[in-house]
C-alpha positions in Angstrom: 12.2 11.6 4.7 12.6 8.9 1.8 13.6 6.1 4.5 10.0 6.9 5.9 7.8 5.7 3.3 7.7 2.8 1.3 4.8 3.3 -1.1 3.8 6.6 -3.0 1.4 6.7 -5.9 0.6 9.8 -7.6 -2.7 9.5 -10.3 -2.7 10.6 -13.4 -5.0 11.9 -16.0 -3.9 9.8 -19.5 -6.1 12.5 -21.1 -4.1 15.3 -19.9 -0.8 14.1 -18.5 -1.6 16.3 -15.1 -2.1 14.6 -12.1 -5.3 14.4 -10.6 -4.9 16.5 -7.4 -4.7 13.4 -4.8 -1.5 11.0 -3.9 -1.1 7.9 -1.6 1.8 7.6 0.6 2.4 4.4 2.5 4.4 6.0 5.9 6.4 3.8 8.0 5.2 4.1 11.6 2.3 6.0 13.2 5.2 8.7 14.5 6.2 9.4 10.7 2.5 9.8 10.0 1.4 12.4 12.9 5.1 14.2 12.2 3.5 14.5 8.6 0.3 15.3 9.2 1.8 18.5 11.5 3.7 19.6 8.9 1.6 19.0 5.8 -2.1 19.2 6.7 -3.5 22.6 5.8 -0.5 23.8 3.9 -0.5 25.4 0.5 1.5 24.6 -2.1 3.9 26.5 -3.1 3.1 26.3 -7.4 -0.3 26.0 -7.5 -2.4 28.4 -9.0 -5.7 26.9 -7.0 -6.9 29.3 -4.4 -8.1 26.5 -2.6 -5.3 24.3 -2.7 -4.9 23.9 1.2 -3.2 20.0 1.7 -5.8 17.8 3.4 -3.6 14.3 5.0 -6.6 11.8 5.7 -6.2 8.2 6.7 -6.8 5.8 4.2 -8.7 2.9 4.2 -5.8 0.5 2.8 -3.0 0.6 4.9 0.4 -1.5 4.5 2.4 -1.4 1.8 1.1 -4.9 0.4 -2.2 -3.6 -0.3 -1.5 -0.7 -2.0 0.8 -2.0 -4.2 -1.5 -5.4 -4.8 -4.0 -2.3 -5.4 -2.6 0.4 -7.2 0.1 -1.3 -9.1 -2.2 -4.5 -10.3 -3.0 -3.9 -14.3 -6.9 -4.0 -13.6 -6.6 -1.3 -11.2 -5.6 1.6 -14.1 -8.8 0.4 -16.1 -11.2 0.7 -12.5 -10.0 4.5 -12.4 -10.5 5.5 -15.7 -14.4 4.7 -15.5 
């Protein structure tokens, strides 16, 4: 699956160091996105302790590597997430 995505971002809570319960993944083509959805949507994480930890795979408003990288990797985006 490594060559089938070009962007992954897992926001962390800087106070606890834990992830915030969601991630952004840019898949390189629609077929890969459909396969990813079929494979992961509604599944439980094996190491999760939360009872409602079913994965929800959703289409993001921002699409494409360039758009995601510009938004999530720019220094200003970190400040916005803290607020």
